[in-house]
Phi, psi and omega in degrees: 000136182288145176287165179297326179293318179295322180296320180294327182279336182295139177303144187226125174242142174252138181222149174224127170236141182247355182215170184302317182296318178294323177300317179295314181298312182295323180296320178295320177298315179300317178296324179290332181280330187303317179297331180278323181226082186300333183268007185299132176259145179235128174227168179137227179222131180197179183256196187299324181291320178291323177297321177298331180273004174103012179294135169265104188266131181292316179221159176300140181301327181302336179298329182269342190288107178208140184234139176103146184297313184293315176300323178296317180298322181294332182251018187302312184297320179296312182293321178296324177296318178297317180299316182295318180295319178293317178304313182297319179295316182291326176296328178283322185276334179056068176295161179298329177194159172247137179236117174266122180264095182059216177049056191294328181302324178271312190287321183296321177296319178293317180299321181299318180291320181290318181294323177298334179268006175094009178266122179300144182231138172237147177236125184262114184090107181293130172306145190281064179295341178282348181255316179195163180053053179298339179297345179295345182300328179294320177293320179298319179301323179282327192268330195246125174283324182205134181257134175254122191245144182249000176236134189296327184286348185283333187303314182295322180300313183287323179294323176297331179275001178083017178256113177306135187213150177226126174277121186247006182084168180257123182305328180297329180293336176276327184283329185262126182293150178300326178237088182299147179269094184294316183298318180294320179297318180293324177297318180296330180266355182072033180255130178301144183296333184264007181285156170263122190239132171246123177262131184248123185232088183280005177108164178260343179271143184300324182292326176295313180300320181302315187273337187254348185299315183292310179296325178293317179295321177298320178295320178299315180299318180294318180293321179296326176290323181290324178215095182299343180279349180297142174254139180236129176232145180227108177289136181252133182289337181185174182295325180297314179295321181296312181297322181293318179298316180299317179299315181293321179295323178296317179295328181273001179081023182243017180300332181298335179298323180278312182299325180274357177084005179294313180251115182263122177271126185248131177284111181067217177052037182299323181291324175295321179295319178291313181300327182284345191283149165268335174204156184230137171251114192227146169291144178298137181151195182300329180302328180293328175290321176301316179298317179297319180291336173275002176063042184250138171298146183211165171232131185251138177230150179214125177217140174223177177297150187300321181298320179290322179300318180296329180286320191261345191295332180258010183262351183277151180257342186251153176280358183243152175241335180277139183301320178300321179289322178297316180291324179281343183063030175194168179279085176278336174227152185284148177236138177234116187250137173051243186291341178286344182276066179268157177306316182295315180297318180293317181296317180297319181291319177295321179300318177298316180296331178283328194257333186272101185291325179296317177297320180297320178294318178298317181295320178303315182290318179299317182287330175293317177299320179297319180300313180299322182291336182262358189271112174216169170276086189294325179296317181288316181296317180290321180295324178298320179294319179295316180300323179294318181297320183268005175074029181247004182275000000 
């Protein structure tokens, strides 16, 4: 066991992730830093992947995981208390740097206070100022010493704003093969190689499942009537999400889809479910980028509570909400937002993605090009930027 003096001398980084995607990003960065600084200590807040890399987490990451403006407002005092306690500890300990892994509502405020006190700050994944709430750039200028970016077009935006930035590639582009093995994925799931498969992804957050379960289930029912031979699989992020989806389907009158075997719920294995698919129906979010990297046709849906929709619908700068469309700068796949995300509209769009071979070929090539543009050694690129900021490169 290291002595207290040795602990004080060991380099120390603080990190915070509030969601699964941030946990993955930060863990890869931590793994990339270890060969350069073997004695490096990590503290802060993170999930299972960061814990595996040695993070000493103040509170469980799930405590921070909340999506949507109204849910955040309801838990504001609790989240602010966690932020303040962490800030006070870090001001006393003086880490070499603080790294916020996404989760900007929490991390940018913390970064601003730490940077004002002389602690270098990095933010991993640039807030989407190019999509909405561009005014946040002023807060970012105050809060962030260096931005780590996962999309290539962002570097110029931040540098023009005077924020040092490094494009490090998207970690998902490294994890997903350029040519996925569809047959192997289907064998692992027990799906015949010649089956027609639709993968249904209502999201990993409870609020996403709440709003999309009924329209997604309705679309599955319509598609199953149109072609009874279709197979439907839905990867579940955890038992809690699975139980909630089953409960909501029962309330909406769609429990028969599960009991009758039409819709198969799969524990985890989201990448196998995507690789196996002929088409995907997905909630807007990181999952849509995963689907694109697997070169699969998709239909994207987005729904929130009506009060939140009224607040945000006029705040966006782009005509797209799905990441594949944002990266392509055009509607390469259809999006259905709020009231437009009806069972019939979703079913018709998925049917087109299943049947139009010319469109399927075009999408494969577009998504392959997208994959190449996002492919970098993100762990090494991000660790080099951190080492430079803390003066250890």
